[in-house]
C-alpha positions, 0 to 999 in steps of 0.5 A, spaced: 445 473 296 443 466 299 450 466 302 449 473 304 442 471 308 445 465 311 451 469 313 447 474 316 443 469 319 449 465 322 452 472 324 445 473 328 445 467 331 452 467 333 451 474 336 444 472 340 448 466 342 454 470 345 449 475 348 445 469 351 452 466 353 454 473 356 447 473 360 448 466 362 455 467 364 453 474 367 448 470 371 452 465 374 458 470 376 452 474 379 450 468 383 457 467 385 458 474 387 452 474 391 454 468 395 461 470 396 458 477 399 453 474 403 458 469 406 463 475 407 457 479 410 455 473 415 463 473 417 463 480 418 457 480 422 460 474 426 466 478 427 463 484 430 458 480 434 465 476 437 468 483 438 462 486 441 462 480 446 469 481 447 468 488 449 462 487 453 467 482 457 472 486 457 468 492 460 465 487 465 472 485 467 474 492 468 468 494 472 469 488 477 476 490 477 474 497 479 469 495 484 475 490 487 480 496 487 474 500 491 473 495 496 481 493 497 482 501 498 476 501 503 479 496 507 486 499 506 483 505 509 480 502 514 486 499 516 490 505 516 484 508 521 485 503 525 492 503 525 492 511 527 487 509 532 492 504 535 498 509 535 493 515 538 492 510 544 499 508 544 501 515 544 496 517 550 499 511 554 506 513 552 505 520 555 501 517 561 507 512 562 512 518 561 509 523 566 509 517 571 516 515 570 518 523 570 514 523 577 518 517 579 525 520 577 523 526 580 521 522 587 527 518 586 532 524 585 528 527 591 528 521 595 536 520 593 538 527 595 534 527 601 537 520 603 544 523 601 543 529 606 540 525 611 547 521 611 551 527 611 547 529 617 548 523 620 556 523 618 557 530 621 553 528 627 558 522 628 564 526 626 561 531 632 561 525 637 567 523 635 570 530 636 567 530 643 569 523 645 576 525 643 576 532 647 574 528 653 579 523 652 584 528 651 582 532 657 582 525 661 589 522 658 592 529 657 593 527 649 595 533 645 592 532 638 596 538 635 603 535 637 601 528 636 604 526 643 601 521 648 602 522 655 600 516 660 
């Protein structure tokens, strides 16, 4: 029985040694797990911070771009309004110039027609004078204009 007690004692020691080794191995594995988990959590936090910073930077850049676009739009609309005012001024000037030109054309047409009528009237008067001169010459010289014969 002594052998049986030794075997039981040896088995008990082996079982306790195995349990102690299991606890020791479990403790070291748990410590490594905690370190890896802590490192992973730290990397995750850093990644989230970097993403938050990137999102904040993107948000600021978008706001700046939107503000810049608003400013450019205001400037563009101001230029369009200035152009509209310029076009209105040009249109008013054009209308005035056109009405003056129409008046001048009317005046020129009237003046031209008046001159043409005056020229015709002076031509008619000259023709009348020539006819009278010819009648006088006919009477004086005896020229018959109907027969185209000349008497001396």
